[in-house]
N, C-alpha and C positions, 0 to 999 in steps of 0.2 A: 651528432648526434640528434636526432628530431624530437620536436615536442609532441605531446601528446595530444591528440585530438581532442576538444571541451564539447561534449554534451549538451550543453546548457551556456546562455551569456555566462558572464561572469558573479553577475549579482543574483543568478536565479538557484537556488539550492537545488542539489540532486539528491534524490533517495533511491533504494534497491527494492524493487520488488518481492515477496517474500516465495511469492510463485516460482516465478521464470528466475528470479536474480540476476533481471535487467535493469540497469541505472537509467533513471529517466528524471526529469525534472520534476519538483513535487507537485507543480500544478496540472499533473496529466495522470496523478495518481490518485488514489483513494485512500484514507487514512482510516484506522479501525484502532479502537481504544480498549485497552482491557477495562474491564469491571469488576466491582468486589464480588460478585458473585460469580466469577470464576468463566466468565463469556468475555465476548469481542461486542462492542456495537461501531456502526460506522458512523466518522468522524469526516463530512463532506467539507465542514468549513475548516478543520484543523486548529481547531482551537482549544479541545479541551484538555485538561490535565491528565496526566497519566502515562502509561508505556504505549506506545503507539508504533503500529506497523501499517506497510502499505502495500496495496495491489494493484496491478494495472490495468487488469479484464475480470471477466466474468469466469473466462476460461481457468483464469488462475487461481478461483475460488475451491476449482476440481482439484487442481495440481497441489495444495495447500492440504488437502484430508491425507496425502500419504506422509506428511511433516509431522512427527511427535509431538513435537514446540506449539505447533500453530494448527493443531487437530480439529479443534473446538471454534476457530474462525471461520470454518466452512459452513456451520448453521449459523451464522451471523444474518439475521435477513437485510437484505439489502437492496432498495428501490432500485431500477433500472435506470431512474432517472438522477440519480447519485453516481454515477459514474461519470468521471469526468470528458469531455467531447476533445477528441486528439484533434 
């Protein structure tokens, strides 16, 4: 039996992009937080409280428009500098 390959070092948390469903190290994804008004706001430092989801690229913002659960995520204003460098 073989052991599965790890995507990141053991101490680096892994999260899943809600747009393309790929798993990647948390530091390479952009986190969004649900706000009380019913929308989503970017959380580049990943420090805010609340429900968070992750996207890996601006292209995934377009993909998430088709997802009923995260449809309003596509309307969140994201400055291009907020996306982590890969």
